[in-house]
C-alpha positions in Angstrom: 0.0 0.0 0.0 2.8 2.4 0.8 4.6 1.8 -2.5 1.4 2.4 -4.5 0.6 5.6 -2.6 4.2 6.8 -3.1 3.9 6.1 -6.8 0.6 8.0 -7.0 2.1 11.0 -5.2 5.1 10.9 -7.5 2.8 11.0 -10.6 0.9 13.9 -9.1 4.1 15.8 -8.4 5.3 15.1 -12.0 2.0 16.6 -13.3 2.4 19.6 -11.1 6.0 20.1 -12.3 5.0 19.8 -15.9 2.2 22.3 -15.4 4.5 24.8 -13.7 7.1 24.5 -16.5 4.4 25.2 -19.1 3.1 28.2 -17.1 6.7 29.6 -17.1 6.7 29.9 -20.9 3.1 31.1 -21.3 1.4 33.1 -18.5 -1.9 33.2 -20.3 -2.3 29.5 -20.9 -5.7 28.2 -20.0 -6.3 24.8 -18.2 -7.4 23.3 -21.5 -4.3 24.5 -23.2 -2.1 23.1 -20.4 -3.7 19.7 -20.7 -3.4 19.8 -24.5 0.3 20.5 -24.3 0.8 18.0 -21.5 -1.0 15.2 -23.5 1.1 15.9 -26.6 3.9 13.8 -24.9 3.5 10.1 -25.1 5.1 9.6 -21.7 2.6 11.9 -20.0 -0.3 10.1 -21.7 1.0 6.8 -20.4 1.4 8.3 -16.9 -2.2 9.5 -17.0 -3.5 6.1 -18.0 -1.5 4.5 -15.2 -2.8 6.9 -12.6 -6.4 6.4 -13.7 -5.8 2.6 -13.6 -4.4 2.8 -10.1 -7.3 4.9 -8.9 -9.8 2.5 -10.4 -8.0 -0.6 -9.1 -7.7 0.7 -5.5 -11.0 2.5 -5.1 -13.4 0.7 -7.5 -12.3 -2.9 -8.1 -10.5 -3.2 -4.7 -13.7 -3.6 -2.8 -15.1 -6.3 -5.0 -12.1 -8.6 -5.3 
């Protein structure tokens, strides 16, 4: 449980870091623009899929298995 929680926190921190870096270059970027730019990268798309899978596994499927 600790490892999976640490991984989720690491993914959240990576998302916040990427958002911060984009905002440095364009102060007027909207939230939609930020997500469009973030999701242009294949690694970020994979990380988003993994985070959603982790959330679904631990909070939705975890109670039924």
